N, C-alpha and C positions, 0 to 999 in steps of 0.2 A: 242800205241795210248794214246792220252791225255785224261784227265778227266776235266770236267767243272762243277763247282758248282756255281749256280747263285741264289742270294737271292733278295728279294723285287721286284719280277716281278709283275707288276700290273695285277689285275684280268681280265681286258679286253684282255690283251695279252695272258694270260693263256687260257681263254675261246676260243680265236681265234685259238690257236694251237690245243686245244682239238677238236674243230669243224673240222679243216682241217685234223687232224689225222683220225677222224672217216670217213670223206668224202673220204679219200685216202686209207682207210683200213689198216692203220698203227697204231702202238702204239704211245703214246705221245713221248717217247724217239726217236723212229725212225723218227717221223715227225720233231723234233728239229734237228736231224742229217741231214735230207733232206734239211731243211732251211739253215743250215750251209754249206752244200755241194753246194747248189745253189749260195750262196754268194761267195764261192771259185771260181766258174765258172765266176761270174761277175768280180771279181778281175783279173782273168786271161785274160778275154776279154779286160778289161781296159788296162792292161799291153801290150797286143798285139796292141791295137789301139795307145797307146803312142809310141810304137816302129815304127809303120807305119808313124805316124806324124813326128817322128824324121827323118825318111828316106826322107820325102818330105818337110822338113823344108826349107822355103824360096821360095817354089813354090806356085804360085797363084792357087786357085781352078779352075780358068779359063784357066790355062796353057794347051796347046794342048798336048795330050798324045804322039803324034809323036815326038814333040820337046823334051819331057822328055826322051823317049826311045833313041833318037839320042844322047842326052847329056850323058846318062848312057853308051851307046855303045862307044862313044868317050872317056869317062873317063876310062872305064874298059878295053879298048884296043880291 
């Protein structure tokens, strides 16, 4: 596991993390870990969305799904 050392975090941010840690019944460190883990999920979802957009590149949002399925079926044999 990695180690993160962050300096010069503003007081408002520190207070918000402390508040959320208390509200969630976690230590300050565990709350920061939870925030970082949540951001990891966001990045993963963005990557999945980008992959889906790449698969449908060039298709109009109004394209009939039947037409898309037929095109894929014809292309893939």
